[in-house]
N, C-alpha and C positions, 0 to 999 in steps of 0.2 A: 611346504605349503605354497600354493600358487598365490599370486598377488590378489585375486578377488577375495580369497578367504582371509588373507592378511588385512585387506581393506575393511572387510566387515568386522573382523576381530577388533581392529582399531576403533571402529565406530562404537562397538559394544562397550569398549573400555573408555569411551569418551575422550579419545585421543584424536587430534586433528579437528576436522569439521564435526560439530556436535550441536544438538538442539539446545536452544536457550531454556532456562528454567521457567517454572510456572510464574514466578514473580515478574519476569521480563514480559511474558505473554500478557499478563494482566496489565502491565504498564502500557503495552501497545494498544490494548483494548481501551484503556483510559484515554490515550491519545485520539483514537477514533471517536470516542464519545465527546471529547473536547472539541473536535472539529464540527460537530453537530451535523445537521442535514440542510441542504439548500432549500430556500424558500421556493414557492411556485415560480416566481419571476426569475430567480437564479437558475432553476432547473431548465426553464425555457431558454434562457441565454446560453447555458451550457450546451443544450441540444443544438441551437443555431450555430454555435462556435464549432461544434464537432462536425457540422455539415459544411464548414468552410466559410461561413459568413462572418466577416470581421467588421468592427467599428472603426471609426477614424481615431487617430491619435488626438489627445492623450488617453481617451477611454479604452483604446485597444490594449494598453498595458494592463489595466485592471481586468479586462475581459479575459486576457490570457492567464492572468494570475488566478482568476476564478476557476478556469478550466484546469490549471495545474493543481490547485487545491483539491478539486474533484477527483482528478486522476490519482493524486497521492492518497486520498482516503480509500479509493477503490483498491489500490495496490496494497495498502496496509491491511485492509480486510482480507484480501487474497493471501497475503503472507501469514496472517494470524490463522487462517483456515488451513494452510499447508503445515504450519508449525504445530497445530493442535491435533493433527492426525496421529 
């Protein structure tokens, strides 16, 4: 058997890289729900930040933190979508 067939056989046997269980996906969905959604003002600041506009310190740290939270939520939603297929 060639390595592609072996690799797929291992996937089917849940050896090596495997999909997380339903419980883990539900947990990730709970994390996304816990993160909530940005307010209108936060969404506007996220948009400005993505356009490269930055605030002065010390507010810049919180501005970057807000953007990072937004990105994390988006990536978690993308991961859940990929894992649920």
